[in-house]
C-alpha positions in Angstrom: 55.8 136.7 78.9 57.7 136.8 75.7 59.7 134.0 76.8 56.7 131.9 77.9 55.4 132.2 74.6 58.6 131.0 73.0 58.8 128.0 75.3 55.4 127.1 74.2 56.3 127.2 70.3 59.7 125.2 71.4 57.1 122.5 72.6 54.6 122.5 69.6 57.8 122.4 67.2 59.6 119.5 69.0 55.8 117.5 69.6 55.9 118.2 65.9 59.0 116.0 65.2 58.0 113.3 67.4 55.0 110.6 67.2 55.2 110.8 71.0 57.6 112.2 74.0 57.5 111.5 77.4 57.5 114.7 80.0 61.1 113.9 80.8 62.5 113.3 77.4 60.7 116.7 76.0 62.4 118.9 79.2 65.6 117.5 78.4 65.4 117.8 74.6 64.6 121.4 75.2 66.7 122.0 78.5 64.0 123.4 80.6 63.1 122.1 84.3 60.5 119.4 84.2 57.9 121.2 86.0 57.8 123.9 83.8 57.4 121.8 80.7 54.4 120.3 82.5 53.2 123.0 83.4 52.9 124.3 79.7 52.1 120.9 78.8 49.2 120.8 81.2 48.0 124.5 79.1 48.4 123.2 76.0 46.8 120.4 76.8 43.7 122.2 78.4 43.0 124.0 74.8 43.2 121.0 72.8 46.8 121.6 71.2 48.3 118.4 73.1 47.0 115.0 73.8 48.3 112.7 76.3 48.5 108.6 75.6 46.0 107.2 78.8 48.5 104.5 78.6 51.7 105.4 78.3 51.4 109.1 79.7 53.5 110.2 76.5 52.4 113.5 74.6 51.7 114.0 71.3 50.0 117.2 69.2 46.3 117.2 69.5 43.8 117.6 67.0 43.1 121.4 67.4 46.6 122.1 65.9 45.4 120.4 63.0 42.3 122.4 62.7 44.2 125.8 63.3 46.9 124.9 60.7 43.9 123.9 57.8 42.3 127.1 58.6 45.5 129.3 58.1 45.9 127.2 54.7 42.6 127.8 53.8 43.6 131.6 53.9 46.5 131.8 51.8 46.9 134.5 49.1 48.0 132.8 46.0 49.3 135.6 44.7 51.3 136.9 47.8 53.1 133.3 48.5 53.8 133.5 44.7 55.2 136.6 44.2 58.9 136.1 45.5 59.1 132.9 43.0 57.5 134.3 39.8 60.5 137.3 40.5 62.9 134.8 41.0 62.1 132.7 38.1 61.7 135.7 36.0 65.7 136.6 37.1 66.7 133.0 36.1 65.2 133.0 32.6 64.3 136.8 31.4 61.3 135.4 29.8 57.9 136.9 30.8 56.4 134.7 33.5 52.7 134.4 34.3 50.4 132.9 36.8 46.9 131.8 35.5 43.5 130.1 36.8 40.8 128.2 35.7 37.4 130.3 35.9 33.9 129.5 33.6 36.0 127.6 31.4 38.9 129.7 30.4 42.2 130.4 31.9 42.3 133.7 34.0 45.8 135.3 34.5 46.0 136.4 38.1 49.6 138.1 38.1 52.2 138.5 35.7 55.8 139.6 34.9 57.0 141.2 32.1 60.3 139.9 30.1 63.3 141.5 30.8 63.9 141.5 26.5 62.6 144.5 24.3 61.2 141.7 22.4 58.1 139.9 24.5 55.2 138.2 24.8 53.3 139.3 27.9 49.8 139.0 29.3 48.0 141.2 32.2 46.5 140.2 35.1 42.9 140.0 34.1 43.0 138.6 30.6 41.6 135.7 29.8 42.4 133.4 27.3 41.3 129.5 25.7 42.4 126.4 27.7 43.2 124.1 24.7 45.9 125.9 23.1 47.3 127.6 25.8 50.4 125.5 28.3 48.6 127.3 31.8 45.0 126.2 29.9 46.5 122.2 29.3 47.8 122.3 32.9 44.7 123.2 34.8 42.5 120.7 32.1 45.2 117.7 33.0 44.3 118.1 36.1 40.6 118.5 36.5 37.9 115.8 36.5 37.0 114.5 33.5 33.2 115.7 33.3 34.6 119.3 33.6 36.7 118.7 30.6 33.9 117.7 28.5 31.5 120.1 29.7 34.4 122.8 29.1 34.9 121.0 25.1 31.3 121.4 24.4 30.7 124.8 25.6 33.7 126.5 24.5 34.7 124.2 21.7 38.2 123.9 20.4 38.6 126.8 17.8 41.8 126.9 15.4 43.7 130.0 16.2 47.3 128.5 14.4 48.3 125.6 12.1 49.5 124.1 15.1 46.0 124.1 17.5 44.5 121.3 18.6 40.9 121.1 17.3 40.3 117.1 17.9 38.7 116.5 21.7 40.6 113.1 21.6 43.8 114.6 20.7 43.5 117.1 23.0 42.9 114.2 25.5 45.7 112.8 24.7 48.1 115.6 25.0 46.1 116.0 28.6 47.3 112.6 29.3 50.9 113.0 28.3 51.0 116.3 30.8 50.0 114.3 33.6 52.9 111.7 32.8 55.4 114.2 32.5 54.1 117.0 34.8 54.2 120.1 32.7 52.6 121.1 29.1 53.7 123.4 26.1 52.1 125.8 24.2 54.0 125.1 20.8 53.1 128.3 18.7 49.2 126.8 19.4 47.7 130.3 20.5 49.8 132.6 18.7 52.1 131.8 16.2 55.8 133.4 17.1 55.1 132.3 20.6 55.9 129.2 23.0 55.4 128.9 26.3 55.8 126.2 29.0 53.4 125.3 32.4 53.3 123.5 35.5 50.8 122.8 38.1 50.6 124.6 41.4 48.9 122.3 44.1 47.4 123.8 47.5 47.3 121.8 50.7 44.7 119.4 49.6 46.8 118.3 46.8 44.4 120.3 44.3 45.5 121.9 41.5 44.4 125.5 41.8 46.8 127.2 39.2 49.5 126.8 36.8 52.5 129.1 36.6 54.6 129.5 33.0 57.2 131.0 31.2 56.4 132.8 27.7 58.3 134.2 24.9 59.0 134.5 21.2 60.0 130.7 19.6 63.0 132.4 18.1 64.5 132.5 21.9 62.1 129.4 23.2 63.2 126.6 21.0 62.5 123.1 21.4 66.4 122.4 22.4 65.3 124.7 25.6 62.0 122.6 26.6 63.3 120.5 28.5 65.6 123.1 30.7 62.9 125.4 31.0 60.5 122.6 31.8 62.7 121.6 35.0 62.8 125.9 36.1 58.8 126.2 35.7 58.3 122.8 37.4 60.8 123.5 40.3 59.1 127.4 40.4 55.8 125.7 41.0 56.9 123.2 43.2 57.7 126.0 45.9 55.1 128.2 45.5 53.0 124.8 46.1 55.1 124.3 49.2 54.1 127.6 50.4 50.9 126.6 50.3 51.0 124.4 52.2 51.3 121.2 49.8 53.4 118.3 50.9 54.0 116.5 54.3 51.3 117.4 56.6 51.0 117.1 60.7 48.5 114.7 61.6 47.2 113.6 64.8 48.0 109.7 65.8 
């Protein structure tokens, strides 16, 4: 039984690499007897996991594999899939790492790891924050639809928390344009004096930005000279999480 299961997965993975493939080619590729390959293909075809071109008689993945894949991706847990990446980013930067989502017009921190330094800036899971002056908030706003952005600004306002806080809606929207162009956002002592933060977007399998990942620390360590370096690190880490959530090339039925 275990051998049959292995062969079935071998067939599915082989079909995923091909637009279409003949029975003979597939059997040769997998070093399987042609009769065995045919029987397994027929079983998969019956359940909708494999289709056969009625003209060429060649095989391809069926639509059911796409449906099952989407269900799996829809049930992926953001915190579980992100944790290893957060831990690696902490080791690389030694600064506090935060994972945040947008909820009711505010930033909600859903996971975090404290800096390895004694002097640190750290948010606990469940804490909330403003969107207009935090790096994670600006990332989440930048990829939201404009009616939602305008609604949040109207409901929450743009309170000034430090001398660097953006308090103009037009200035904020210009900053959001820049975030979309460069792929990351910076909180340059805008929410707390003496604190800087750099964040990047996390996308799901539908190419929707559902969260933001950030590196946070005191401005004495996160200096402007390090912005580009840290931005590269947080973008790379966010991309890894996005890939774990299914963002990227998808299996499609032709």
